[in-house]
Phi, psi and omega in degrees: 000317181298327181299311181292330178296315179293324178298318179297319179297319179296321180294316179297318179297323180296318180294321181295319183286329182281333183080179182256125181242131177244126181238142177232136183211156175240135187287339179229117179201111007295163181226155177285158185292340176244013185280142175268129182234166180242126175262130181237132174236130182225154177214148183272054175219165181273340183222157178165163179244122184275137170241114182291162177304139186289345178250021183297310184285350174288329186247345185228148164275132178271120187257351183210169172280168181282125175262145181235149175210153179229140178225144178215127181209161184260130177241182178296335181268001180126205181271127179255130181235135180220135170243135188228138175242138178228149179209141182268135185226160171220131183294150180272334184201164176284157176132182179247139177203167179250126176274120184296161183296152168269173180217150176236127180259126176233107184066236179264004185255143174247133179244125189260139178268183174281162171266168182227130172275119187251140176234123179248124184243162176301149180300328181294337180267351183275126176295131185252138175257107183298344180264001179287151180303324181295316181289325177295321180296325180292334176279324183288323181219143174199162182249170179201141173257116183262125180245124186290320181221137180257356176220115183222168174270161173303127180089353181272118184292150172222157185256143177234138175228138169262110184251150174237130179248141181204141168274345176227160176282138175302146183286328181218189179294148178282136179252102177277106187280327186216128179238153176295155181276333181057044177296139180090006181229148170262133185253134173235115183288147176255128178288125176244165183297152177305143184081220182242143175274115189252137173223169178244127182224162177262128175221130178054037178076011181231153183269111181254149166276139179241126177247134174267113182278317178216148178215136182202168179248136176249138176242109182293140183252348179209159182278155177146179175262126184242126174239155190224152173291148181293157176273138180238134176213152178259123181248109177292106189247124175284127181238133180296135179205111185292343181279345182265154175297143185063009170075019177206161174226156181263119179253127175281091185283115176276118179248130177244112185255115177291154180242126180294150178288156182236131177259124179250118183271144175286153176288141182295140179276331182295136177062022177286120182288157180295330183278000180285133182223031171104359181287132180228125180146224178219119191225164173236149179243134179221121180239124184223156171247144181290335175199164184247004175212142180197178178254164180302143179069007168270171185244152173225143184258128175254125182240125177247120185230135172239129180225158178148201184242134180147210181277057183298337181287348179238010182290135175247132183274153179292154178272159180246153176232122183232163179300154182291344180285354178253122176277130185248129174245131180116195011278154170260112185277147172228134186223126177231123180231134177235120179262134179214181179294346177267003179112210181250139171215160180161203181210153175223134179217150175248133181245121179250140172255120183252131180234100178280138181262349183230150178287156179147182178252123184247139179243134175258115184297160179300142181251135181253144175218128182240148176214163178256127179264110183291339179288312178271350180056048178212159177273142179233132180248126176258144182223127180279168175280155175289130181255156183215141172219150185251134179245125179255146179164184184280324185271107182276147174253128182241156178272125181240133182284131177279118184294338182276316184260340183083353181274166180252129178245150176283138179222170177287177184292348179293149180293135180259003181286147176239116182277139176288148178289126180290139178268125180295144182276008177239138177289157176284125182281143177283143178267117182270140176287140181286145176288131184295345179263359182284134181281143180268126181275145180257154179225197181291148184293323184292347175264358185282164179296324182296318181294313182296319179296320181294317180296317180298318180297322180296315179298317180296320180295319179295320180296321180295318180296319184286320189256355181300318180294319180294322178297319178297318179296320181297318179297320180295317179295321180297318178295319179295321180294318179295319179295320180293319179295320179295317181297317180294320180294317180295325177294318179295320180296325181291339182254357187294141181234000184212165177297323181297316178295324179295316178297318181296320181298315180290319181296317179294324179297316178298323182288314185280324183278323186234008176056040177262110184293164181301323183296335180268000181269048177236168188302320185286338189244331189299312180303321179292318180297321180287330178296332177291345178253016173092006180272151177283162178297326179298319179294319178299319178294321180296316181294320177297323178297321177296318177297319180296319179295324177296319179294319179299317177294324181295327183257018169091010180231061183295141177271331177219178177287153181296327180295321180293317179294318179299320180295320179293320179295315180299317180297319181291320181293322180293323182222072182296139180265120180237000000 
């Protein structure tokens, strides 16, 4: 026991006399700009807290966590103790710089290491050891950016893949550190199977496994020459090493994959049709009606669909123009896009709900859609057939010639002619003032003003006596009818569960309370019809707006919630503004 006690005393004394030394070193200096190096910090103690150089991340990418190890052995001078920290790094740029000292904290004391002058040179100037783990890892695994087409037109989709090639499986997940921005392109991702999609290909005379890490479609938005920064990723690669346990070590292989430039050509201006709006690819046009006959105030659905392969994600459909007698709701757009290794395909359609208010035969003119075919390098125009539907009902729509344009517009059954005011064939006679000296001639009394006035007054007095009671009764009955209509409408509103019931309650109230028929409850007639009952034009417009909102909700395009519209209708019926 005494022997070991004295040995311990000698060891402690040796450490006290030697002091605490902190050393910092890099295993490769100079180093290549993409080379992976190891930074080591050591101290002759068993414990301590490491503080890395404060400018480390300014000059290096940190590729690993800090590893620690401790060693203790006996020498001729006593017991030697060492604690060591290691970390894997890669320089960020070429050039010369000084790496500031590291520090080790032990209790309240800080021990400072040396600084290191670092030189980073181009990889082409760095002597390479083909047997080094880093160079072996570059052969075992590497990345590639695959571009399907390097010359395309504006709007023509192309495919991009981030591929990984390997003679061995990566030890862990791939860390893609830097990706291109793809400015000037719209990106649509392609769904790939969970994990990596693996294939076998020949590269450099050897059979590699190929994994697709990411795949997507790009749609160029403007013409020009586009170049991109390379993609960088860290590939954890197992490399055989007999000095390591189990015969291998994991090398963080930094792969830098260049990306070829892409040329985007402008679309030709010659022979570009007026209906062209940017579609590029190969498409079909389909225009349909849900039915070809209906009654007034019923609905029919018009569907315009474009489908095919190309930049379907940016396709815009043509607009429609219909007579004013048809109320149009929509369009309601539907868009389906599928991205694959063959590009983009899908369909886009606009759905309109048409509600005609008048009977007649309506025609929907042919619709044109144009696109540019990059394979044939020409514009193609598609044209639908003219569609027609018949509306039955009481209110007929007739074609009336417009005297200004000469065209025929649909109108209601009322006559649209305007008669000129007839000019009287007699001039207006001037009224001459009577001469104050002119004598007034007298005539019979029964022709005098006094006689005629007296008789008229007698008739008016008799009419008032006879009809005053009846007028009072009519007013009372009118008030009772309005009150009954209001009561019935409010009762219906309290039970309404749909837009159709809401529309019916307001429409029935207008008919029963103010005798406004359904045919007059349209935009062109309702304000005038309500003005005949003492309402202002503003009130008529407001009520028509409420009816329109009910119709919009009924046909699937509500402007507000049904509760809000119901509240406004109830408020107006309770206290109508006249």
